[in-house]
N, C-alpha and C positions, 0 to 999 in steps of 0.2 A: 544523517547527511551521507550522501554517497561520495565515492572517490572523485566523481566528476563535479561535485559541488551542488548537486540537486538534492532537494529534500525528498525523503521517502516516507510513504505511508505504508504501514504493514498491516496485513490482515492475519488474524489469529490462525486461521485454518490453512492447511496445505491442500492444493488441488491437483488432480491429474492434469496432464498437459492438454487433454481434450476438453476438460471441464473449465479450466481457468479462463479461456476466452469468453465463455458464456457468463461466468460470474463477473468478469470485467465489463461486458456489455450491459449487464443488469445494473451494476454500480454506476456506470456512466449514464444510463438512461434514467435512473432514479436520482441523479445529481448528488450522489453520495461521495463521489470522487471528482476531481477536476477534469474538464474535458481534454486536457493535454496529458493526462496520466498515462503511464506506460506500464507494462508488465515486465518484471525482471526477476532473475534468480535470487537476488538479495545477497549475493556473495561479495559485494563490494561496498558494504556499509563501513564507514570509518568511525562513526560515533553516534551515540543516542543524544538527541537534542532535548526531548521532553518525554514525558509521562508514559506510564503504562495505560492501557485501555481503560481500566477502572478509574484511574486518576483523571484522565481526560474527560470521561463521561461526567465526573463529579463537578467539573469546572463550569 
């Protein structure tokens, strides 16, 4: 959860600022992330709500 009360999805990799928008568009286009998702630096997370990627994939 972010400081603004939004839920955050994290992606394991780190992307160059020129590549991140391309990855974002691909994830949107393939419907792997919500259409209203945004890119952020991730420096305002306040707590983890759920699972690691491996645990989430197992559910």
